[in-house]
Residue frames relative to the residue before (quaternion, step in Angstrom):
aa qw qx qy qz dx dy dz
M 1.0000 0.0000 0.0000 0.0000 0.00 0.00 0.00
S 0.4586 -0.6799 0.4984 0.2811 3.59 -0.95 0.91
E 0.3964 -0.7307 0.5150 0.2089 3.55 -1.17 0.64
F 0.3964 -0.6851 0.5601 0.2444 3.54 -1.24 0.54
H 0.0443 -0.8039 0.5926 -0.0259 3.57 -0.29 1.30
Y 0.3396 -0.8090 0.4458 0.1772 3.53 0.00 1.39
W 0.7681 0.3931 -0.2209 0.4547 3.58 0.50 -1.16
Q 0.6460 0.5206 -0.3334 0.4477 3.58 0.97 -0.77
Q 0.6771 0.4851 -0.2855 0.4740 3.58 1.03 -0.84
L 0.5899 0.5643 -0.3737 0.4405 3.58 1.14 -0.50
S 0.7165 0.4225 -0.2415 0.4998 3.58 0.99 -0.83
Q 0.7741 0.1687 -0.0912 0.6033 3.57 1.23 -0.53
P 0.2158 -0.8248 0.5093 0.1173 3.63 0.22 1.24
S 0.5871 0.5916 -0.3803 0.4010 3.59 1.06 -0.56
R 0.5799 0.5855 -0.3740 0.4256 3.61 1.16 -0.51
L 0.6310 0.5136 -0.3445 0.4685 3.57 1.04 -0.69
T 0.6226 0.5434 -0.3323 0.4546 3.56 1.02 -0.78
H 0.6640 0.5055 -0.2952 0.4652 3.55 0.93 -0.96
N 0.6740 0.4980 -0.3012 0.4549 3.59 0.92 -0.90
L 0.6619 0.5069 -0.3031 0.4615 3.57 0.99 -0.84
E 0.6637 0.5074 -0.3104 0.4536 3.59 0.97 -0.84
S 0.7282 0.4061 -0.2385 0.4979 3.58 1.09 -0.63
S 0.5718 0.5926 -0.3793 0.4219 3.60 1.30 0.04
E 0.4725 -0.6371 0.5254 0.3080 3.55 -1.38 0.12
N 0.8420 -0.0980 0.0001 0.5305 3.56 -0.52 1.28
G 0.6668 -0.5446 0.3007 0.4103 3.58 1.04 0.74
K 0.4676 0.6716 -0.4452 0.3635 3.59 1.24 0.35
L 0.0513 -0.8003 0.5972 -0.0162 3.55 -0.85 1.05
K 0.5157 -0.6536 0.4699 0.2932 3.54 -1.01 0.85
G 0.8090 0.2539 -0.2033 0.4895 3.57 -0.86 0.94
Y 0.4632 0.7096 -0.4247 0.3188 3.56 1.30 -0.09
I 0.6457 0.5345 -0.3211 0.4407 3.59 0.91 -0.94
K 0.6055 0.5663 -0.3528 0.4338 3.58 1.06 -0.72
W 0.6781 0.4764 -0.2861 0.4809 3.58 0.98 -0.84
V 0.5919 0.5490 -0.3614 0.4666 3.60 1.07 -0.65
A 0.6672 0.5055 -0.2899 0.4640 3.58 0.93 -0.95
M 0.6514 0.5230 -0.3085 0.4549 3.59 0.96 -0.88
I 0.7117 0.4441 -0.2681 0.4737 3.60 0.81 -0.96
F 0.5822 0.5425 -0.3580 0.4885 3.58 1.16 -0.57
G 0.6580 0.5214 -0.2944 0.4567 3.56 0.98 -0.89
I 0.6384 0.5173 -0.3147 0.4752 3.58 1.02 -0.86
T 0.6358 0.5327 -0.3229 0.4559 3.58 1.00 -0.82
L 0.6646 0.4930 -0.2950 0.4777 3.57 0.91 -0.92
F 0.6172 0.5631 -0.3316 0.4382 3.57 1.03 -0.87
Y 0.6470 0.5162 -0.3249 0.4575 3.59 0.92 -0.85
F 0.7068 0.4589 -0.2847 0.4570 3.60 0.73 -0.97
I 0.6436 0.5059 -0.3280 0.4714 3.60 1.03 -0.68
A 0.6629 0.5038 -0.3025 0.4639 3.58 0.93 -0.94
R 0.6324 0.5303 -0.3297 0.4583 3.59 0.99 -0.78
N 0.6752 0.4898 -0.2928 0.4674 3.55 0.95 -0.87
I 0.6557 0.5143 -0.3156 0.4538 3.60 0.89 -0.91
W 0.6429 0.5037 -0.3334 0.4709 3.60 1.00 -0.77
G 0.5662 -0.6423 0.3652 0.3652 3.58 1.14 -0.50
M 0.3952 0.7207 -0.4836 0.3009 3.58 1.24 0.16
N 0.8367 0.1061 -0.1514 0.5155 3.55 -0.93 1.06
T 0.6211 0.5174 -0.3769 0.4522 3.61 1.13 0.53
A 0.3101 0.7808 -0.4939 0.2241 3.60 1.24 0.31
G 0.6169 0.5789 -0.3448 0.4068 3.57 1.10 -0.61
L 0.6484 0.5153 -0.3163 0.4626 3.57 1.25 -0.24
T 0.4672 0.7217 -0.4254 0.2827 3.58 1.25 -0.32
Y 0.5997 0.5998 -0.3662 0.3827 3.59 1.00 -0.73
L 0.5962 0.5677 -0.3545 0.4434 3.57 1.14 -0.63
L 0.6692 0.4899 -0.2923 0.4761 3.54 1.00 -0.89
V 0.6461 0.5219 -0.3168 0.4580 3.58 1.00 -0.84
D 0.7035 0.4518 -0.2658 0.4798 3.60 1.01 -0.76
G 0.5316 -0.6572 0.3982 0.3563 3.57 1.24 0.02
Q 0.4750 0.6581 -0.4517 0.3705 3.59 1.24 0.33
Y 0.0753 -0.8729 0.4814 0.0248 3.52 0.65 1.20
D 0.6516 0.5073 -0.3235 0.4620 3.61 0.93 -0.84
Q 0.6611 0.5003 -0.3009 0.4712 3.58 0.94 -0.88
Y 0.6375 0.5337 -0.3206 0.4540 3.55 1.05 -0.83
R 0.6594 0.4994 -0.3099 0.4688 3.60 0.91 -0.93
Y 0.6528 0.5067 -0.3165 0.4658 3.57 0.97 -0.85
A 0.6578 0.5082 -0.3132 0.4593 3.59 0.93 -0.87
R 0.6508 0.4989 -0.3213 0.4736 3.61 1.00 -0.79
L 0.6277 0.5313 -0.3395 0.4565 3.58 1.05 -0.71
I 0.6408 0.5037 -0.3109 0.4889 3.56 0.99 -0.85
S 0.6379 0.5360 -0.3139 0.4552 3.55 1.02 -0.84
L 0.6491 0.5169 -0.3085 0.4652 3.55 1.03 -0.83
V 0.6322 0.5166 -0.3262 0.4765 3.57 1.01 -0.81
G 0.6389 0.5269 -0.3120 0.4657 3.56 1.04 -0.81
A 0.6319 0.5330 -0.3204 0.4625 3.57 1.07 -0.79
I 0.6493 0.5099 -0.3138 0.4690 3.58 0.98 -0.86
L 0.6535 0.4980 -0.3172 0.4736 3.58 0.97 -0.82
M 0.6348 0.5264 -0.3273 0.4614 3.57 1.05 -0.75
G 0.6382 0.5271 -0.3211 0.4601 3.55 1.05 -0.77
I 0.6347 0.5215 -0.3212 0.4711 3.57 1.05 -0.81
I 0.6632 0.5031 -0.2986 0.4667 3.57 0.94 -0.97
Y 0.6290 0.5553 -0.3241 0.4369 3.57 0.99 -0.89
F 0.6796 0.4851 -0.2862 0.4700 3.54 0.90 -0.98
L 0.6557 0.5155 -0.3106 0.4559 3.59 0.93 -0.92
F 0.6101 0.5673 -0.3434 0.4336 3.57 1.04 -0.79
Y 0.7525 0.3995 -0.2192 0.4754 3.56 0.79 -1.02
Y 0.7123 0.4621 -0.2666 0.4561 3.57 1.07 -0.63
Y 0.7823 0.3066 -0.1640 0.5169 3.60 1.08 -0.61
L 0.7419 0.4342 -0.2484 0.4464 3.60 0.76 -1.02
I 0.6653 0.5035 -0.3133 0.4537 3.61 0.86 -0.91
P 0.6427 0.4932 -0.3440 0.4747 3.66 0.91 -0.73
A 0.6187 0.5400 -0.3494 0.4513 3.61 1.07 -0.68
V 0.6457 0.5033 -0.3105 0.4831 3.56 1.05 -0.82
L 0.6629 0.4982 -0.3019 0.4704 3.59 0.90 -0.90
Y 0.6078 0.5694 -0.3459 0.4321 3.56 1.05 -0.72
T 0.6862 0.4860 -0.2861 0.4594 3.57 0.98 -0.81
F 0.7030 0.4660 -0.2512 0.4749 3.56 1.19 -0.59
T 0.6936 0.4519 -0.2658 0.4940 3.61 1.27 -0.15
D 0.6586 -0.5249 0.3754 0.3871 3.53 -1.32 0.07
N 0.6847 -0.5146 0.2834 0.4314 3.53 0.75 1.12
I 0.1215 0.7796 -0.5883 0.1771 3.53 0.87 1.05
P 0.5660 -0.5969 0.4242 0.3787 3.64 -0.92 0.75
Y 0.5597 -0.6498 0.4184 0.2990 3.52 -0.89 1.07
R 0.6720 0.5105 -0.3025 0.4431 3.57 0.93 -0.87
W 0.5859 0.5611 -0.3801 0.4444 3.58 1.12 -0.50
I 0.6716 0.4952 -0.2945 0.4659 3.57 0.92 -0.93
Q 0.5950 0.5666 -0.3632 0.4393 3.60 1.03 -0.69
K 0.6563 0.5138 -0.3190 0.4512 3.58 0.97 -0.80
V 0.5986 0.5422 -0.3571 0.4693 3.58 1.11 -0.59
Q 0.6399 0.5544 -0.3207 0.4247 3.58 1.02 -0.83
L 0.5820 0.5791 -0.3823 0.4240 3.59 1.17 -0.43
Y 0.6451 0.4723 -0.3163 0.5106 3.57 1.28 -0.24
V 0.6479 0.5320 -0.3044 0.4523 3.57 1.19 -0.56
I 0.6475 0.5568 -0.3275 0.4043 3.60 0.85 -0.97
P 0.6832 0.4838 -0.3243 0.4404 3.65 0.78 -0.86
V 0.5834 0.5765 -0.3668 0.4389 3.59 1.12 -0.65
I 0.6839 0.4862 -0.2699 0.4723 3.55 0.90 -1.00
I 0.6845 0.4900 -0.2903 0.4551 3.58 0.90 -0.93
V 0.6302 0.5321 -0.3376 0.4535 3.60 0.99 -0.82
E 0.6339 0.5210 -0.3288 0.4676 3.59 0.97 -0.82
K 0.6751 0.4863 -0.2921 0.4717 3.58 0.93 -0.88
L 0.6351 0.5276 -0.3291 0.4582 3.59 1.04 -0.74
I 0.6367 0.5114 -0.3262 0.4761 3.59 0.99 -0.81
T 0.6332 0.5254 -0.3276 0.4645 3.60 1.00 -0.81
L 0.6555 0.5149 -0.3049 0.4608 3.55 0.97 -0.91
L 0.6545 0.5121 -0.3130 0.4597 3.61 0.95 -0.83
V 0.6460 0.4998 -0.3202 0.4800 3.58 1.01 -0.76
F 0.6474 0.5024 -0.3216 0.4744 3.59 0.95 -0.83
A 0.6518 0.5136 -0.3194 0.4576 3.59 0.96 -0.84
A 0.6611 0.4978 -0.3069 0.4701 3.61 0.99 -0.79
A 0.6860 0.4742 -0.2727 0.4797 3.57 1.07 -0.78
G 0.3974 -0.7454 0.4479 0.2930 3.56 1.15 -0.57
F 0.7561 0.2326 -0.1831 0.5837 3.57 1.25 0.30
T 0.3233 -0.7316 0.5640 0.2054 3.57 -1.28 0.31
T 0.2154 -0.7269 0.6308 0.1653 3.54 -1.33 0.26
P 0.5766 -0.6039 0.4146 0.3620 3.61 -1.13 0.47
F 0.7426 0.3697 -0.2006 0.5212 3.60 1.23 -0.40
T 0.3999 -0.7149 0.5292 0.2212 3.54 -1.11 0.77
F 0.4701 -0.6828 0.4822 0.2833 3.55 -1.02 0.74
F 0.5479 0.5906 -0.3994 0.4376 3.59 1.29 0.08
S 0.6822 0.3954 -0.2793 0.5479 3.58 1.31 0.01
L 0.5729 -0.5814 0.4469 0.3661 3.58 -1.34 0.02
A 0.4082 0.7481 -0.4537 0.2605 3.60 1.27 -0.08
P 0.6490 0.5168 -0.3603 0.4266 3.72 0.78 -0.76
M 0.6742 0.4750 -0.2973 0.4810 3.60 0.95 -0.84
L 0.6481 0.5327 -0.3162 0.4429 3.56 0.97 -0.90
S 0.6300 0.5708 -0.3348 0.4065 3.60 1.02 -0.79
Y 0.6077 0.5655 -0.3597 0.4260 3.63 1.19 -0.41
V 0.7785 0.3235 -0.1648 0.5120 3.57 1.12 -0.64
Y 0.7973 0.1143 -0.0405 0.5913 3.57 1.20 -0.42
Y 0.0059 0.8134 -0.5816 0.0069 3.57 -0.86 0.86
Q 0.2200 0.6818 -0.6622 0.2197 3.46 -0.40 1.38
E 0.4957 -0.7390 0.3613 0.2785 3.51 -0.31 1.36
Y 0.6897 0.4847 -0.3034 0.4443 3.60 0.74 -0.99
I 0.6613 0.5139 -0.3158 0.4460 3.59 0.87 -0.94
L 0.6627 0.5077 -0.3121 0.4536 3.58 0.93 -0.86
Y 0.6765 0.4719 -0.3004 0.4789 3.58 0.93 -0.81
F 0.6018 0.5465 -0.3478 0.4671 3.56 1.16 -0.60
V 0.6747 0.4761 -0.2848 0.4868 3.58 0.87 -0.97
N 0.6150 0.5824 -0.3326 0.4146 3.57 1.06 -0.78
Q 0.6681 0.5033 -0.3005 0.4583 3.57 1.13 -0.56
L 0.6585 0.4734 -0.3040 0.4999 3.58 1.26 -0.35
T 0.0747 0.8443 -0.5132 0.1351 3.53 0.20 1.36
V 0.7278 -0.3587 0.3284 0.4835 3.51 -1.34 -0.22
A 0.6333 0.5367 -0.3264 0.4521 3.59 1.02 -0.81
S 0.5931 0.5626 -0.3647 0.4457 3.62 1.09 -0.62
V 0.6656 0.4979 -0.2884 0.4752 3.56 0.96 -0.96
V 0.6718 0.4864 -0.3007 0.4708 3.59 0.89 -0.93
T 0.5984 0.5714 -0.3518 0.4378 3.58 1.06 -0.73
V 0.6623 0.4967 -0.2930 0.4783 3.56 0.90 -0.98
V 0.6534 0.5247 -0.3118 0.4478 3.58 0.92 -0.94
V 0.6845 0.4848 -0.2817 0.4660 3.58 0.87 -0.99
Q 0.6672 0.4938 -0.3103 0.4633 3.60 0.86 -0.90
Y 0.6644 0.5027 -0.3071 0.4599 3.58 0.94 -0.85
A 0.6315 0.5564 -0.3384 0.4208 3.57 0.97 -0.88
F 0.7229 0.4091 -0.2461 0.4995 3.60 0.99 -0.78
I 0.7576 0.4319 -0.2465 0.4228 3.57 0.57 -1.18
S 0.5842 0.6039 -0.3805 0.3863 3.62 1.06 -0.57
Q 0.5860 0.5745 -0.3630 0.4413 3.59 1.25 -0.39
W 0.7406 0.4308 -0.2056 0.4730 3.57 1.19 -0.54
V 0.7088 0.4020 -0.2613 0.5175 3.60 1.27 0.03
T 0.4459 -0.6789 0.5158 0.2724 3.56 -1.27 0.34
R 0.7194 0.3847 -0.2245 0.5330 3.59 1.09 -0.75
K 0.1192 -0.8550 0.5031 0.0397 3.54 0.36 1.29
K 0.6426 0.5174 -0.3379 0.4530 3.63 0.98 -0.74
A 0.6337 0.5220 -0.3221 0.4714 3.56 1.01 -0.82
L 0.6176 0.5426 -0.3373 0.4587 3.58 1.04 -0.78
L 0.6678 0.5067 -0.3057 0.4514 3.59 0.86 -0.96
V 0.6436 0.5154 -0.3181 0.4679 3.58 0.97 -0.86
N 0.6646 0.5118 -0.2988 0.4551 3.58 0.93 -0.88
L 0.6374 0.5248 -0.3220 0.4633 3.58 1.00 -0.83
I 0.6706 0.4833 -0.2969 0.4780 3.57 0.96 -0.83
L 0.6393 0.5309 -0.3252 0.4513 3.58 1.01 -0.80
I 0.6185 0.5463 -0.3449 0.4472 3.57 1.03 -0.75
Q 0.6417 0.5166 -0.3155 0.4709 3.58 1.01 -0.84
I 0.6684 0.5072 -0.2945 0.4574 3.58 0.94 -0.92
I 0.6626 0.5031 -0.3002 0.4666 3.60 0.93 -0.92
C 0.6508 0.5070 -0.3131 0.4706 3.59 0.95 -0.87
A 0.6397 0.5195 -0.3203 0.4673 3.59 0.99 -0.85
A 0.6557 0.5185 -0.3112 0.4520 3.58 0.95 -0.85
I 0.6668 0.4988 -0.3025 0.4638 3.58 0.98 -0.86
V 0.6686 0.4911 -0.3031 0.4690 3.59 0.91 -0.90
A 0.6203 0.5467 -0.3404 0.4477 3.59 1.05 -0.73
V 0.6338 0.5204 -0.3267 0.4697 3.59 1.01 -0.80
I 0.6677 0.4970 -0.3031 0.4641 3.56 0.92 -0.96
S 0.6402 0.5637 -0.3232 0.4098 3.59 1.02 -0.81
I 0.7490 0.3933 -0.2263 0.4827 3.60 1.01 -0.72
L 0.5572 0.5975 -0.4063 0.4092 3.59 1.21 -0.15
P 0.4254 -0.7068 0.5014 0.2608 3.62 -0.98 0.78
I 0.0440 -0.8581 0.5115 0.0086 3.54 0.71 1.13
T 0.6325 0.5468 -0.3278 0.4399 3.56 0.98 -0.91
T 0.6608 0.5017 -0.3037 0.4683 3.60 0.91 -0.91
W 0.6437 0.5217 -0.3199 0.4596 3.56 0.98 -0.82
L 0.6577 0.5091 -0.3070 0.4626 3.56 0.96 -0.87
E 0.6475 0.5148 -0.3199 0.4619 3.56 0.98 -0.84
G 0.6661 0.5004 -0.3001 0.4646 3.56 1.00 -0.79
W 0.6510 0.5163 -0.3032 0.4665 3.53 1.08 -0.80
L 0.7025 0.4564 -0.2599 0.4803 3.57 1.04 -0.83
G 0.4443 -0.7024 0.4468 0.3312 3.54 1.28 -0.30
């Protein structure tokens, strides 16, 4: 059985192609270990973000009012939610995105595209971890990441949806397209169409996340729950 050499294949994408072509049903020795590691890194980010307190400001009033038991319970529930979010996040990039790419390519084996995503997910998580470290050092957070043009754009123009849309197009988005193209372009004949599709996926995802970001989902949930 061929082996999954993570770092060697990152520097030489053609090695992944060779290993996959010589493998049985796209199975590579040592691959599951890397899936587990990257899944663990993803969970670590979401847990660390929650423990630091990001997105938990709404619970501070419990601490101020001296409702310590309720506060600890709320933080525990928040932590469980963060873990679930981390799982969903990983599943989205590892299962759903390859499914989308599969439909836009020349029927490349689904498992092959999944292996490419193992190079994409760490790029996104590392960017988010750096952002978290900077926020932790500064002692506060902002709605926009400095890895996008949104912070600069907000000084001259403020339209909430546009800013959140631009905020999703970060350095990691560019690197994601580069990495995906470097691997997948070896398996397709229409390379320009592939590049356009990869960029469109980033734009569509950014547009969807921007819509979610400006919707009062929390208010809706509170109203629904009574």
